C-alpha positions as CSV (number, residue, x, y, z in Angstrom):
1,M,0.1,0.0,-0.1
2,D,1.1,3.5,-0.6
3,V,1.7,5.9,2.4
4,K,-0.4,9.0,1.6
5,R,1.7,12.3,1.7
6,S,0.7,14.7,4.3
7,R,-0.3,18.3,3.5
8,A,3.2,19.3,4.8
9,E,4.9,17.1,2.4
10,W,2.9,18.3,-0.3
11,A,3.6,21.9,0.5
12,R,7.4,21.1,0.7
13,R,7.0,19.4,-2.7
14,Y,5.4,22.2,-4.6
15,A,7.7,24.8,-2.9
16,S,10.8,22.6,-4.1
17,F,9.2,22.4,-7.6
18,V,9.2,26.3,-7.9
19,V,12.9,26.3,-7.4
20,I,13.7,23.3,-9.5
21,L,11.6,25.1,-12.4
22,F,14.2,28.1,-12.3
23,V,17.1,25.5,-12.7
24,I,15.3,23.9,-15.6
25,A,14.7,27.3,-17.3
26,L,18.4,28.2,-16.6
27,G,19.8,25.3,-18.3
28,T,17.7,25.7,-21.3
29,S,18.6,29.4,-21.5
30,L,22.4,28.7,-21.2
31,S,22.1,26.0,-23.9
32,I,20.5,28.6,-26.3
33,R,23.4,31.2,-25.6
34,A,25.8,28.6,-27.1
35,N,24.4,29.5,-30.6
36,L,24.3,25.8,-31.7
37,G,20.6,25.5,-31.9
38,S,17.8,25.5,-29.1
39,S,16.6,22.5,-27.4
40,P,13.5,20.9,-29.2
41,I,10.9,22.0,-27.1
42,S,12.2,25.4,-27.1
43,A,12.5,25.7,-30.8
44,P,9.2,27.1,-31.9
45,P,8.9,29.9,-29.2
46,Y,12.8,30.6,-29.4
47,I,12.6,31.0,-33.3
48,L,9.5,32.9,-33.2
49,S,10.9,35.5,-30.7
50,L,13.6,36.2,-33.2
51,I,11.2,37.5,-35.7
52,P,11.8,41.3,-36.3
53,G,9.0,43.4,-34.7
54,M,7.6,40.2,-32.6
55,G,5.6,41.7,-29.9
56,F,6.1,38.9,-27.7
57,T,9.0,37.7,-25.5
58,M,10.4,34.1,-25.7
59,G,8.7,33.5,-22.3
60,Q,5.4,34.7,-23.2
61,L,5.6,32.5,-26.4
62,T,6.5,29.7,-24.0
63,I,3.4,30.4,-22.1
64,F,1.0,30.2,-25.2
65,M,2.6,26.8,-26.3
66,H,2.3,25.2,-22.9
67,V,-1.3,26.2,-22.3
68,F,-1.9,24.8,-25.8
69,F,-0.3,21.6,-24.8
70,I,-2.8,21.6,-21.6
71,L,-5.7,21.8,-23.8
72,L,-4.6,19.0,-25.8
73,Q,-3.9,17.0,-22.8
74,L,-7.6,17.5,-21.7
75,L,-8.6,16.5,-25.0
76,F,-6.9,13.2,-25.1
77,L,-7.4,12.2,-21.4
78,R,-10.7,13.8,-20.6
79,G,-12.1,12.4,-17.5
80,N,-8.8,10.8,-16.6
81,F,-7.0,14.2,-16.4
82,E,-5.6,14.4,-12.9
83,K,-7.0,17.3,-11.2
84,R,-3.9,18.4,-9.5
85,Q,-2.2,18.6,-13.1
86,Y,-4.4,21.7,-13.5
87,A,-1.7,23.4,-11.8
88,Q,0.3,22.9,-15.1
89,I,-1.5,26.2,-16.0
90,L,0.1,28.0,-13.1
91,V,3.6,26.4,-13.8
92,S,3.5,27.5,-17.5
93,F,3.1,31.0,-16.3
94,L,6.0,30.6,-13.9
95,F,8.2,28.8,-16.3
96,G,7.5,31.7,-18.9
97,F,8.6,34.3,-16.4
98,Y,11.9,32.3,-15.5
99,T,12.6,31.9,-19.1
100,D,12.7,35.8,-19.9
101,L,14.5,36.0,-16.6
102,T,17.2,33.5,-17.3
103,M,17.6,34.7,-20.9
104,W,18.3,38.1,-19.5
105,L,20.6,36.7,-16.9
106,T,22.5,34.7,-19.4
107,S,22.8,37.3,-22.2
108,P,26.4,38.4,-21.4
109,L,27.1,34.7,-22.0
110,Q,26.2,34.9,-25.6
111,V,28.9,33.4,-27.9
112,P,29.5,36.1,-30.6
113,F,28.8,35.1,-34.2
114,D,32.0,36.6,-35.3
115,M,34.3,34.9,-32.9
116,N,37.3,32.9,-34.3
117,P,36.0,29.6,-35.0
118,A,39.0,28.0,-33.5
119,A,38.0,29.3,-30.0
120,G,34.2,29.9,-30.7
121,Y,33.0,26.4,-31.5
122,P,35.0,24.9,-28.4
123,L,33.4,27.6,-26.2
124,R,30.1,26.8,-27.8
125,F,30.1,23.2,-27.2
126,V,31.4,23.6,-23.6
127,E,28.3,26.0,-23.0
128,L,26.0,23.8,-24.6
129,L,27.1,20.9,-22.5
130,A,27.1,23.1,-19.4
131,G,23.5,24.1,-20.3
132,G,22.4,20.4,-20.9
133,S,23.8,19.3,-17.6
134,I,22.2,22.1,-15.7
135,L,19.0,21.3,-17.4
136,A,19.3,17.5,-16.9
137,F,20.0,18.4,-13.2
138,G,16.9,20.2,-13.0
139,I,14.8,17.4,-14.5
140,A,16.5,14.8,-12.4
141,C,15.2,17.0,-9.3
142,E,11.8,17.5,-10.9
143,V,11.3,13.4,-11.3
144,R,12.4,13.0,-7.7
145,C,10.0,15.6,-6.7
146,D,7.3,13.7,-8.1
147,S,4.3,16.4,-7.9
148,L,3.8,18.3,-10.9
149,M,5.2,18.4,-14.4
150,L,5.8,20.8,-17.3
151,A,3.2,20.6,-20.1
152,G,6.0,19.6,-22.5
153,E,6.2,16.3,-20.6
154,G,2.5,16.4,-19.7
155,L,1.5,16.2,-23.6
156,P,3.4,13.2,-24.7
157,L,2.5,11.4,-21.5
158,A,-1.1,12.0,-22.4
159,I,-0.6,10.6,-26.2
160,S,1.2,7.8,-24.5
161,K,-1.6,6.9,-22.1
162,C,-4.1,7.4,-25.0
163,L,-2.6,5.4,-27.5
164,K,-1.0,2.8,-25.0
165,K,2.3,3.4,-26.3
166,D,6.0,3.8,-24.7
167,F,6.5,7.2,-23.3
168,G,10.0,7.5,-24.2
169,K,9.3,6.8,-28.0
170,V,6.3,9.2,-28.0
171,K,8.6,11.8,-26.4
172,I,11.0,11.4,-29.2
173,C,8.5,11.7,-31.6
174,S,7.2,14.5,-29.9
175,D,10.5,16.5,-29.7
176,T,11.0,15.7,-33.4
177,G,7.7,17.3,-34.4
178,L,8.6,20.4,-32.4
179,V,11.8,20.7,-34.3
180,C,10.0,20.3,-37.5
181,I,7.5,23.0,-36.7
182,G,10.5,25.4,-35.7
183,T,12.2,24.6,-38.6
184,V,9.0,25.6,-40.7
185,F,9.0,28.9,-38.8
186,M,12.6,29.4,-39.5
187,F,12.1,29.1,-43.5
188,I,8.9,31.1,-43.4
189,Y,10.3,34.0,-41.5
190,F,14.0,33.8,-42.3
191,G,14.0,32.4,-45.7
192,G,16.6,29.6,-45.1
193,W,18.3,27.4,-42.8
194,N,19.9,29.0,-39.7
195,W,22.3,26.8,-37.5
196,Q,22.1,29.1,-34.6
197,M,18.3,28.2,-34.4
198,V,18.1,24.7,-35.3
199,G,21.6,23.0,-35.4
200,V,23.7,20.7,-33.7
201,G,22.8,21.7,-30.4
202,T,19.3,20.8,-31.0
203,L,20.4,17.1,-31.9
204,V,22.8,16.9,-29.0
205,S,19.9,18.0,-26.5
206,M,17.8,15.2,-27.8
207,F,19.8,12.7,-26.5
208,Y,22.4,14.1,-24.3
209,V,20.0,15.3,-21.5
210,G,18.2,12.1,-21.2
211,F,21.6,10.4,-20.6
212,M,22.5,13.2,-18.1
213,V,19.2,12.8,-16.4
214,R,20.2,9.1,-15.7
215,V,23.7,10.2,-14.5
216,F,22.3,12.6,-11.9
217,S,19.2,10.6,-10.8
218,P,21.1,8.3,-8.3
219,H,22.8,11.5,-6.8
220,V,19.7,13.5,-5.8
221,L,18.3,11.1,-3.4
222,W,19.2,13.5,-0.7
223,L,16.4,15.5,-1.9
224,D,13.8,13.2,-0.2
225,R,15.2,14.7,3.2
226,I,13.7,18.1,1.8
227,F,10.4,16.8,0.4
228,I,9.6,14.3,3.2
229,P,9.2,15.3,6.8
230,K,11.5,13.2,9.1
231,A,8.6,11.5,10.9
232,S,7.1,10.1,7.5
233,R,10.5,9.0,6.2
234,L,10.9,5.8,8.3
235,P,8.5,3.5,9.9
236,A,8.8,3.8,13.7
237,A,10.9,1.0,15.5
238,G,8.6,-1.4,16.7
239,S,5.6,-0.3,14.7
240,V,5.5,-3.7,13.1
241,A,4.8,-7.1,14.5
242,G,7.6,-8.7,16.7
243,S,9.9,-11.6,15.8
244,V,12.3,-13.9,17.3
245,W,14.8,-11.1,17.8
246,G,12.4,-9.0,19.9
247,E,11.6,-6.8,16.9
248,S,11.1,-7.3,13.1
249,R,13.8,-7.9,10.7
250,I,13.7,-7.8,6.9
251,I,15.9,-10.0,4.9
252,T,16.5,-9.3,1.2
253,I,18.1,-11.5,-1.1
254,A,19.7,-10.4,-4.3
255,R,20.9,-13.6,-6.3
256,M,22.8,-14.7,-9.4
257,Y,21.1,-17.0,-11.5
258,G,22.1,-20.4,-10.6
259,S,23.8,-19.5,-7.2
260,G,20.9,-21.1,-5.0
261,G,19.7,-18.0,-3.8
262,N,16.0,-19.0,-3.8
263,A,17.0,-22.1,-1.8
264,V,18.9,-20.0,0.8
265,G,16.0,-17.6,1.1
266,E,13.4,-20.2,1.6
267,E,15.4,-22.1,4.3
268,V,16.3,-18.9,6.0
269,A,12.4,-18.1,6.2
270,R,11.9,-21.7,7.3
271,R,14.3,-21.5,10.2
272,L,12.7,-18.1,11.3
273,G,9.3,-19.4,10.8
274,C,8.3,-16.2,8.7
275,P,7.2,-15.9,5.0
276,C,9.4,-16.1,2.1
277,Y,8.2,-13.9,-0.7
278,S,9.1,-14.4,-4.2
279,R,6.5,-15.9,-6.7
280,Q,3.9,-14.2,-4.2
281,I,5.3,-10.7,-5.5
282,I,4.5,-11.8,-9.0
283,D,1.0,-13.0,-8.2
284,Q,0.1,-9.9,-6.3
285,T,1.6,-7.5,-9.0
286,A,-0.5,-9.4,-11.5
287,R,-3.7,-9.1,-9.6
288,Q,-3.0,-5.5,-9.0
289,M,-2.3,-4.5,-12.7
290,G,-4.8,-7.0,-14.3
291,Y,-2.2,-8.9,-16.0
292,T,-1.4,-12.6,-15.9
293,P,1.4,-13.9,-13.7
294,E,3.0,-15.3,-16.8
295,F,3.0,-11.8,-18.5
296,V,4.8,-10.2,-15.2
297,E,7.3,-12.9,-14.9
298,K,8.4,-12.7,-18.4
299,N,8.6,-8.5,-18.1
300,E,9.9,-8.2,-14.7
301,Q,13.8,-8.1,-14.2
302,N,14.3,-8.6,-17.7
303,I,15.9,-5.7,-19.8
304,S,17.9,-6.5,-22.7
305,T,21.0,-4.6,-23.3
306,G,19.9,-3.1,-26.6
307,R,16.6,-1.9,-24.6
308,L,18.6,-0.5,-21.9
309,W,20.4,1.8,-24.4
310,E,17.4,3.0,-25.7
311,L,16.1,4.0,-22.2
312,I,19.4,5.6,-21.6
313,F,19.2,8.0,-24.5
314,S,15.4,8.5,-24.1
315,D,13.9,11.3,-22.3
316,S,13.4,10.7,-18.5
317,G,11.4,13.7,-17.5
318,I,8.5,12.0,-15.6
319,P,8.4,10.0,-12.4
320,A,7.9,6.1,-12.8
321,S,4.9,6.5,-10.9
322,M,3.3,8.6,-13.8
323,N,4.8,6.4,-16.7
324,P,2.4,4.1,-18.4
325,S,5.2,2.0,-19.9
326,K,4.9,-1.9,-18.7
327,D,8.3,-1.7,-17.3
328,D,7.8,1.1,-15.1
329,A,4.2,0.0,-14.1
330,I,5.6,-3.5,-13.0
331,Y,8.2,-1.7,-11.0
332,V,6.0,0.7,-9.2
333,S,3.5,-1.9,-8.4
334,Q,6.2,-4.4,-6.9
335,S,7.7,-1.3,-5.0
336,R,4.1,-1.0,-3.5
337,T,4.0,-4.5,-2.7
338,I,7.4,-4.8,-1.2
339,R,6.9,-2.1,1.0
340,E,3.6,-3.6,2.1
341,L,5.2,-6.7,3.0
342,A,7.9,-5.2,5.0
343,H,5.6,-3.3,7.0
344,K,3.7,-6.6,7.9
345,G,6.6,-8.0,10.1
346,T,9.6,-10.2,9.7
347,C,9.9,-11.9,6.2
348,V,12.5,-12.8,3.5
349,I,12.2,-11.1,0.3
350,I,13.8,-12.6,-2.9
351,G,14.9,-10.2,-5.7
352,R,12.9,-7.5,-7.1
353,L,15.2,-4.7,-5.9
354,G,14.2,-5.3,-2.3
355,N,17.5,-3.9,-1.1
356,W,16.9,-0.8,-3.0
357,I,13.4,-0.2,-2.3
358,L,14.1,-0.7,1.3
359,R,17.1,1.0,1.6
360,D,16.0,3.7,4.1
361,N,14.8,1.0,6.5
362,P,17.1,0.4,9.3
363,H,15.6,-3.2,10.1
364,V,16.6,-4.5,6.9
365,L,19.6,-6.9,6.0
366,R,20.6,-6.9,2.5
367,V,22.2,-10.0,1.1
368,F,23.7,-10.8,-2.3
369,I,24.3,-14.5,-3.2
370,M,26.8,-15.3,-5.9
371,S,28.6,-18.0,-7.4
372,G,31.2,-18.9,-10.2
373,T,29.7,-19.9,-13.6
374,D,30.9,-23.5,-13.6
375,F,29.0,-23.9,-10.3
376,S,25.9,-22.2,-11.5
377,A,26.0,-24.0,-14.8
378,A,26.0,-27.4,-13.2
379,Q,22.9,-26.3,-11.0
380,I,21.0,-25.1,-14.0
381,A,21.9,-28.0,-16.3
382,G,21.0,-30.4,-13.6
383,K,17.6,-28.7,-12.7
384,F,16.4,-28.1,-16.3
385,H,18.1,-31.2,-17.9
386,V,19.8,-29.1,-20.5
387,S,23.4,-29.0,-21.8
388,D,26.3,-27.1,-20.3
389,E,26.4,-24.7,-23.2
390,E,22.8,-24.0,-23.1
391,A,22.9,-23.2,-19.2
392,R,25.6,-21.0,-19.7
393,R,23.9,-19.0,-22.3
394,K,20.9,-18.8,-19.8
395,I,22.8,-17.5,-17.0
396,E,24.4,-14.9,-19.3
397,R,20.9,-13.7,-20.5
398,V,19.2,-13.7,-16.9
399,N,22.0,-12.0,-15.1
400,T,22.4,-9.4,-17.7
401,G,18.7,-8.9,-17.7
402,R,18.8,-8.4,-13.9
403,A,21.9,-6.2,-14.0
404,N,20.3,-3.9,-16.8
405,H,17.0,-3.9,-14.6
406,Y,19.0,-2.6,-11.5
407,W,20.7,-0.2,-13.2
408,R,17.6,1.1,-14.9
409,Y,15.9,1.8,-11.4
410,T,18.6,2.6,-9.4
411,G,21.6,4.1,-11.5
412,K,23.9,1.8,-9.9
413,Q,25.6,-1.6,-10.5
414,W,23.7,-4.7,-9.4
415,A,26.7,-6.5,-8.2
416,D,28.4,-3.6,-6.5
417,I,28.9,-4.7,-2.9
418,S,28.4,-1.3,-1.5
419,G,24.6,-1.8,-1.9
420,Y,24.6,-4.9,0.4
421,D,25.4,-5.8,4.1
422,L,26.5,-9.5,3.3
423,V,28.0,-11.1,0.3
424,I,28.1,-14.8,0.2
425,N,29.4,-17.2,-2.5
426,T,27.4,-20.5,-2.4
427,E,30.1,-22.2,-4.4
428,R,32.5,-21.8,-1.5
429,V,30.3,-22.2,1.5
430,G,27.2,-24.2,0.2
431,I,23.6,-23.4,0.9
432,D,23.6,-24.5,4.5
433,G,26.6,-22.5,5.1
434,A,25.1,-19.4,3.5
435,V,21.9,-19.8,5.6
436,D,24.0,-20.2,8.7
437,M,26.0,-16.8,7.9
438,I,22.8,-14.9,7.4
439,M,21.2,-16.1,10.6
440,R,24.4,-14.9,12.4
441,A,24.3,-11.5,10.6
442,A,20.5,-11.0,11.1
443,K,20.8,-11.8,15.0
444,S,24.0,-9.6,15.4
445,M,21.8,-6.7,13.8
446,K,21.4,-3.5,15.9
């Protein structure tokens, strides 16, 4: 279950969003000052603002565009448009004001057109990348804030929900469409191509910003201390059912395929007399989402390397809780389920990013089970009656999928020992030895 946000938390998130919006506007304006082309979403208002005699500023034109986007969202979503997203109208006016303010603030940083190319172009690229990084940092903070969104993200999100398409792909099509519209304005009003309006910077922004958002995302977790009041951040000690240790302990087990992690988790749960959750998480997720258990099992923790690269360079401008893609929907649903199970009392949770989802809970022992490929291949070959070669291919495929899934939602390496309290090699100590080690470690937890 989700813990409802208090009014104090909502107030903190909205106040933070006002500051974050300024950072996004600053990054956008600084990118424009590089004179290598505006970002895709800024292309139409920026180009129109350069028309001689134009009576509106870039910020005002941005407001008009965003309000139009909101009207389109209402058309696509109708009764499914969230009431709190009406605040996008106020956000549009604020962002328009910030756009004019930051364009004025960054005006001294405009790279002159007549600067020697040997110095001018490197300076332009540095400014472009700096602006893109600031923009990406702002977007990462916006996603972490998880309260409102800019209409530029709201429209493709509404389209993806209406058409049941992946948000990242819709966003790319949306950005491309805005660049095309800006290009049409450029030819109509300026009679030809102008690389300072639509250029290499426009192309870089489409992919560089999305990449940098994923770089920054793991490093903005500290924002939760601002967004969430301390009393709401952690469950009170002893607020859940007791256990053999006098208070609840949760054990999460991440495991390499074929290492025997499932067997270890089940035996630990048996000795403790507590539930072990693995398949149950799949079943509950399927019930909550209306999918079949087979569909959830096939799509969870299973991101191919090709799909991962697509996600890395696609836009990441909305929280996972708002994203209609099946990957994000399954992750959000399983996160809710895992938090609910952890609140019930002592248990063992196998896989599903349990160590990450419960990272702020002081009563969690995070375990990683590993083994060498030879050991794992022998286990898989014996269990499924397949050849050694086929077992190795399956191990590689499953472990890659789990590692990509972990990186997608945490920005960290799956097998990085800093994410765990205890790492065990079952090839060296065996299943029983691993169970004994976990029991000793759990009993010694403070």
